C-alpha positions in Angstrom: 98.8 116.3 89.8 96.7 113.9 92.0 96.5 111.4 89.1 100.3 110.9 89.3 100.4 110.3 93.1 100.0 106.8 94.5 96.7 106.1 96.1 97.7 103.7 99.0 99.1 104.7 102.3 102.0 102.3 101.9 103.0 103.9 98.5 102.6 107.5 99.7 104.7 106.9 102.9 107.4 105.1 100.8 107.4 108.0 98.4 107.7 110.6 101.2 110.6 108.7 102.8 112.4 108.3 99.5 112.0 111.9 98.6 113.2 113.0 102.1 116.2 110.6 101.8 117.2 112.0 98.4 116.6 115.6 99.4 118.7 115.3 102.6 121.6 113.7 100.6 121.4 116.4 98.0 121.4 119.2 100.6 124.3 117.6 102.5 126.2 117.2 99.3 125.6 120.8 98.2 126.7 122.1 101.6 129.8 120.0 101.5 130.6 121.0 98.0 130.3 124.7 98.8 132.6 124.5 101.9 134.9 121.8 100.6 137.3 124.0 98.5 137.8 126.5 101.3 138.5 123.8 103.8 141.0 121.9 101.6 142.9 125.1 100.6 143.2 126.2 104.2 144.5 122.8 105.2 147.0 122.9 102.3 148.1 126.4 103.3 149.0 125.2 106.8 150.8 122.1 105.3 152.7 124.3 102.8 153.8 126.7 105.6 155.1 123.8 107.7 157.1 122.4 104.8 158.7 125.8 103.9 159.4 126.5 107.6 161.2 123.2 108.0 163.3 123.7 104.9 164.2 127.3 105.9 165.2 126.3 109.4 167.4 123.6 108.0 169.0 125.8 105.3 169.6 128.7 107.8 172.1 126.7 109.7 174.4 126.2 106.7 176.9 128.8 105.3 175.7 130.9 102.4 177.8 128.9 99.8 176.1 125.6 100.8 172.6 127.0 101.3 171.4 126.8 97.6 172.5 123.1 97.5 170.6 122.4 100.7 167.5 124.1 99.3 167.7 122.3 96.0 168.1 119.0 97.8 165.0 119.7 99.9 162.8 120.0 96.8 159.8 117.6 96.6 157.1 117.0 94.1 154.9 119.5 96.0 157.5 122.3 96.8 160.3 123.3 94.4 162.7 126.2 94.2 161.8 128.9 91.7 164.1 131.1 89.7 164.3 134.6 91.1 161.3 136.5 89.6 162.5 139.9 90.4 160.1 142.2 92.2 157.0 140.3 93.4 155.2 143.6 93.5 155.0 143.5 89.7 153.3 140.1 89.8 149.5 139.9 89.7 149.1 138.5 93.2 145.8 137.8 94.8 144.6 138.1 98.4 142.3 135.4 99.8 141.9 133.2 102.8 144.7 130.9 101.6 147.3 133.6 101.2 146.3 135.1 104.6 146.6 131.8 106.4 149.9 131.0 104.7 151.3 134.5 105.5 150.3 134.3 109.2 151.8 130.8 109.6 155.1 131.9 108.1 155.3 135.2 110.1 154.6 133.2 113.2 157.3 130.7 112.5 159.9 133.3 111.5 159.1 135.8 114.3 161.9 134.6 116.5 164.6 135.1 113.9 165.6 138.8 113.2 165.9 139.6 109.5 164.0 136.4 108.3 161.0 137.5 106.4 158.6 136.0 103.8 156.5 137.3 101.0 153.5 135.4 99.6 152.2 135.8 96.0 149.2 133.8 94.9 148.5 133.8 91.2 145.7 132.1 89.2 146.8 129.4 86.9 144.8 130.9 84.1 147.3 133.7 83.8 150.5 133.2 81.7 152.7 130.7 83.6 156.2 131.6 84.5 157.4 128.0 84.2 157.9 126.5 80.7 156.0 123.3 81.7 152.3 123.0 81.4 150.3 123.7 84.5 146.7 122.8 85.4 144.2 125.2 84.1 142.4 125.7 87.5 143.9 126.4 90.9 146.6 128.6 92.3 150.2 129.2 91.5 152.0 129.9 94.9 155.3 131.8 95.2 156.8 132.3 98.6 159.9 134.6 98.7 162.0 134.1 101.9 164.7 136.7 102.7 167.5 135.4 105.0 169.3 137.7 107.5 172.4 137.8 105.2 170.2 139.3 102.4 170.1 136.1 100.5 166.8 135.3 98.9 165.1 132.0 98.0 161.8 131.6 96.2 159.6 128.5 96.8 157.0 127.4 94.3 153.9 125.2 94.7 150.9 124.5 92.6 147.6 123.9 94.3 145.0 122.7 91.9 141.4 123.1 92.8 139.6 120.0 94.2 137.4 118.2 91.7 133.7 118.4 92.2 132.0 115.5 94.0 129.0 115.8 91.6 130.0 113.4 88.9 128.8 110.1 87.4 130.1 107.9 90.2 128.4 110.1 92.8 125.1 110.0 90.9 125.4 106.2 90.8 126.0 106.1 94.5 123.0 108.3 95.2 120.8 106.2 93.0 122.0 102.9 94.5 121.6 104.2 98.1 118.2 105.6 97.3 117.1 102.3 95.8 118.3 100.4 98.9 116.6 102.9 101.1 113.4 102.6 99.0 113.3 98.8 99.2 114.0 98.9 103.0 111.4 101.5 103.6 108.8 99.6 101.5 109.4 96.4 103.4 109.2 98.1 106.8 106.1 100.2 105.8 104.5 97.0 104.5 104.9 95.4 107.8 103.5 98.4 109.6 100.4 98.9 107.4 99.6 95.1 107.1 97.3 95.3 110.3 95.5 98.2 108.7 94.8 96.2 105.6 93.5 93.3 107.7 91.3 95.8 109.6 89.9 97.1 106.3 89.3 93.6 105.0 87.5 92.7 108.2 85.3 95.8 108.1 84.4 94.9 104.6 83.5 91.3 105.4 81.5 91.9 108.5 78.5 92.8 106.4 78.5 89.3 104.9 79.7 87.3 107.8 79.0 88.6 111.3 80.7 85.6 112.8 84.0 86.1 111.1 87.1 85.3 113.2 88.3 88.2 115.3 91.3 90.3 114.2 94.7 89.6 115.7 95.4 92.4 118.1 99.0 93.0 117.0 101.1 95.6 115.3 101.7 99.2 116.4 99.9 100.3 119.5 97.4 102.5 117.6 96.6 99.7 115.2 96.2 97.1 118.0 93.9 99.5 119.9 91.8 99.9 116.7 91.7 96.1 116.3 90.5 95.6 119.9 87.8 98.2 119.4 86.7 96.5 116.1 86.6 93.1 117.8 84.4 94.5 120.6 82.1 96.1 118.1 81.8 92.9 116.1 81.0 91.0 119.2 78.3 93.4 120.2 76.8 93.3 116.7 76.9 89.5 116.6 75.1 89.3 120.0 72.5 91.8 118.9 71.8 90.1 115.5 71.8 86.6 117.0 69.5 87.6 119.8 67.0 89.2 117.6 66.9 86.4 115.0 66.8 83.7 117.7 63.9 85.5 119.5 62.0 85.8 116.2 62.6 82.2 115.3 61.5 81.1 118.8 58.3 83.2 118.6 57.5 81.9 115.1 58.1 78.3 116.2 55.8 78.7 119.2 53.1 80.3 116.9 53.4 77.5 114.5 52.8 75.0 117.3 49.8 77.0 118.5 48.5 77.2 114.9 48.8 73.4 114.6 46.8 72.9 117.8 44.2 75.3 116.6 43.9 73.5 113.3 43.3 70.2 115.1 40.5 71.8 117.2 39.0 73.4 114.0 38.8 70.0 112.3 36.7 68.7 115.2 34.0 71.3 114.6 30.7 69.8 113.4 29.6 72.9 111.6 31.0 72.6 108.1 30.9 76.3 107.3 32.6 77.4 110.5 35.2 74.6 110.2 36.2 75.6 106.6 36.4 79.3 107.5 38.5 78.6 110.6 40.8 76.3 108.6 41.4 79.0 106.0 42.4 81.4 108.8 44.7 78.8 110.3 46.2 78.1 106.9 46.9 81.8 106.4 48.5 82.0 109.8 50.7 78.9 109.1 51.8 80.4 105.7 52.7 83.7 107.4 54.6 81.9 110.1 56.5 79.8 107.6 57.4 82.9 105.6 58.8 84.5 108.8 60.9 81.4 109.5 62.2 81.6 105.9 62.9 85.2 106.4 64.9 84.5 109.6 66.9 81.8 107.8 67.7 84.2 105.1 69.0 86.7 107.6 71.0 84.1 109.5 72.1 81.3 107.1 73.3 78.2 108.8 75.4 76.8 106.0 79.1 77.6 105.3 80.3 79.2 102.0 81.7 76.8 99.4 82.9 77.0 95.8 79.8 76.6 93.6 79.3 76.6 89.8 76.5 79.2 89.6 75.6 78.3 86.1 75.0 74.7 87.1 73.0 75.9 90.2 70.7 78.2 88.2 70.3 75.8 85.3 69.3 72.9 87.7 66.8 75.2 89.5 65.2 76.2 86.2 65.0 72.6 85.1 63.4 71.6 88.4 60.8 74.4 88.2 60.1 73.5 84.5 59.4 69.9 85.5 56.9 71.3 88.1 55.1 73.2 85.3 56.6 76.6 85.7 57.1 78.5 82.4 60.8 79.2 83.0 63.6 79.2 80.4 67.3 79.4 80.9 69.9 81.1 78.7 73.2 79.3 79.2 76.6 80.9 79.5 80.1 80.1 80.7 80.8 78.2 83.9 81.1 80.8 86.7 82.5 79.6 90.1 81.9 81.6 93.2 82.3 81.1 97.0 78.7 81.2 98.2 76.0 79.5 100.3 74.3 77.5 97.5 71.1 76.4 99.4 70.3 79.9 100.6 71.1 81.4 97.2 69.0 78.8 95.4 66.1 79.6 97.8 66.5 83.4 97.0 66.5 82.8 93.3 63.4 80.6 93.6 61.6 83.4 95.4 62.5 85.7 92.5 61.3 83.3 89.9 58.1 82.5 91.8 57.3 86.2 91.9 58.0 86.5 88.2 55.8 83.6 87.3 53.0 84.8 89.6 52.9 88.4 88.2 54.5 88.0 84.8 53.4 84.6 83.6 56.7 83.6 82.0 60.3 84.1 83.2 63.5 84.1 81.3 66.7 83.5 83.4 70.2 84.4 82.2 73.7 84.5 83.8 76.8 86.5 82.9 80.0 87.5 84.6 83.2 89.5 84.3 86.3 90.0 86.4 84.4 92.0 89.1 81.0 90.4 89.5 78.5 87.7 88.4 75.0 88.8 87.4 71.9 86.6 87.4 68.9 88.2 85.7 65.2 87.1 85.7 62.9 88.9 83.2 59.2 88.3 83.2 56.4 89.4 80.8 54.2 91.1 83.3 53.1 94.8 83.7 56.2 95.6 85.8 56.2 97.7 89.0 55.5 101.5 89.3 58.9 103.3 89.4 57.9 105.0 92.7 57.5 101.6 94.4 60.6 99.8 93.0 62.5 100.4 96.3 59.5 99.8 98.6 58.8 96.2 97.4 62.1 95.1 98.8 61.0 95.9 102.3 59.5 93.2 104.5 55.7 92.7 104.5 55.3 95.3 101.7 52.6 94.3 99.1 51.6 95.9 95.9 48.3 94.1 96.1 46.6 95.9 98.9 43.9 93.3 99.8 44.2 91.1 102.8 44.1 88.0 100.6 47.5 86.2 100.9 46.5 84.0 98.0 46.5 87.0 95.6 49.3 89.2 97.0 51.3 86.9 99.3 52.5 88.4 102.6 55.3 90.5 101.1 58.4 88.6 102.2 59.5 86.9 99.0 61.7 89.7 97.6 62.8 90.6 101.2 64.2 87.1 101.8 65.9 87.2 98.4 67.4 90.7 99.2 68.7 89.6 102.6 70.3 86.5 101.1 72.0 88.5 98.3 73.2 91.2 100.7 74.6 88.4 103.0 76.8 87.4 100.0 78.0 91.0 99.6 75.8 91.5 96.5 73.0 93.7 95.4 69.4 93.0 94.1 68.3 95.5 91.4 64.8 96.0 90.0 64.2 97.6 86.6 61.2 97.9 84.3 62.1 96.7 80.9 60.0 97.1 77.8 58.3 93.8 78.2 58.1 93.4 82.0 60.1 93.5 85.2 63.8 92.7 85.2 65.3 91.5 88.5 69.1 91.3 88.6 71.3 89.8 91.3 74.8 91.1 91.2 77.3 89.1 93.3 80.9 90.3 93.7 83.9 88.1 92.9 86.1 88.4 96.1 
């Protein structure tokens, strides 16, 4: 059942309103259809009683010899004079609300005239008709016998067909048309109402890739505007926190680099060659670590704006540059794949991945592929790979598989961390997998 229901709030709300609209119309129509016949027949009973009362009052004032001509002249297409049927007690007369209403109306009208009485006989039209002409198959055949004070008798006849049902083709077309109009109107209004929610969802999704995204417009329904204000406040607090931490780390690293440069200058003034070379190695390690931290900070807080970039051309040019520098890197071409990204930061992240592959695997093969959802850049080396238990740990800052303190053999553990931060800043994911011939590093970037 759930597979047939729409998944969005807009579609679900529109469906609920449409079903409520159709159901309310159907119930109203059913109630009206049930009470309609009774209401119409009672109204016709009152109208028929008024017609007969008027004719009788007119005919009663004429002599007996002229009365029949007066009654005949008063015939209409609704009320006619009927041949004397004999005893109405022998007719199959029915009692219902119509006959009771008609009888009460006539008795009330004739109550002031002594000897003027009326009998009502209501017969179904399905029974054998007394008239030779063809009558409707459904409804009532009404006979009203009026006895005048001079014992003269007149019988009035009327045919009251049953009302036609409202449930027919034209009514169904009306319901469908009005339902369609209501559906379109509800869809438009609901779209206007939920648009701020869609903007809020989009902003919540993009805050992970751009902490400095423009604030949401605080418009729409009161609840949505309140949520937008709360979201903007949260984004502002997160932005201040992230910027404060990265700026502090950058400032500390810059000051440390200045101090390391001064220390290097003093070390070069030492006369003892052994002490000078040892101290210069320590200073070199410090400067390498400080530069790596600065690179890490730049990866967390990129300064460039996103732009449309051909990733195939970017990866291919990087591989060519590294190949010219002597790196054993090969590139497997593919289709041109364009993506909104920060090309400098992404190139630096890919270079870190390839550097690691060359350092530990000796040779790296880079490929690129894409589909409608994402673009994937893979780098495969020919090394021993990484133990499965440590695949997630190597993505953490300052984590090294090589446990020695020598940065020349194991680095300082920031290369993959910088790449991971850059990829995540693009809304993507960095995946590590041991293949049969080495380690496979895949960068998956979403098309948004």
